[in-house]
TORBATOR-54873 format. One record per residue (C-alpha): residue number from 1; residue in three letters; x, y, z. Coordinates in nm, 4 decimals, padded with zeros to 6 digits, m for minus. Example, Ala and Ser with C-alpha at 12.3 -4.5 7.8 and 13.67 -1.06 7.14 Angstrom:
<recs>
1_ala_01.2300_m00.4500_00.7800 $
2_ser_01.3670_m00.1060_00.7140 $
</recs>
This chain:
<recs>
1_met_01.2148_m01.3917_02.5113 $
2_lys_01.3607_m01.1501_02.2589 $
3_ile_01.3817_m01.2102_01.8863 $
4_thr_01.5706_m01.0395_01.6057 $
5_ile_01.4160_m01.0313_01.2601 $
6_leu_01.6590_m00.9943_00.9707 $
7_met_01.5313_m00.8989_00.6276 $
8_gly_01.7727_m00.8755_00.3366 $
9_ser_01.5450_m00.8649_00.0344 $
10_pro_01.5882_m00.5573_m00.1864 $
11_asn_01.2192_m00.5840_m00.2812 $
12_arg_01.0587_m00.3900_00.0064 $
13_lys_00.7002_m00.4779_m00.0969 $
14_gly_00.7580_m00.8431_m00.1866 $
15_ser_00.6644_m01.1728_m00.0283 $
16_thr_00.9525_m01.1583_00.2211 $
17_ser_00.8172_m00.8283_00.3515 $
18_ile_00.4706_m00.9803_00.3898 $
19_leu_00.6154_m01.2758_00.5808 $
20_val_00.8149_m01.0459_00.8107 $
21_asp_00.5038_m00.8333_00.8778 $
22_glu_00.3039_m01.1414_00.9754 $
23_phe_00.5852_m01.2684_01.1947 $
24_asn_00.6017_m00.9261_01.3626 $
25_arg_00.2298_m00.9321_01.4293 $
26_gly_00.2555_m01.2750_01.5923 $
27_ala_00.5486_m01.1623_01.8065 $
28_glu_00.3556_m00.8547_01.9206 $
29_glu_00.0500_m01.0644_02.0077 $
30_ala_00.2723_m01.2951_02.2135 $
31_met_00.4254_m00.9844_02.3754 $
32_met_00.7790_m01.0803_02.2787 $
33_gly_01.0518_m00.8203_02.2624 $
34_lys_01.1626_m00.7807_01.9034 $
35_arg_01.4103_m00.5943_01.6926 $
36_asp_01.3859_m00.5508_01.3157 $
37_leu_01.6929_m00.5113_01.0956 $
38_asp_01.6536_m00.4401_00.7247 $
39_leu_01.9896_m00.5407_00.5814 $
40_ser_01.9059_m00.4216_00.2316 $
41_val_01.9487_m00.0580_00.3410 $
42_lys_02.2617_m00.1049_00.5544 $
43_asn_02.6103_m00.0262_00.4260 $
</recs>
């Protein structure tokens, strides 16, 4: 299974970032393919 993680918060060190980091760690432990997209830095 592959997952895509979208983060759009402009606060790069906030609670959303912490949640995304934890989600990433769980996905890595489950050996899922993942892709991170930080929408706050995209044009």
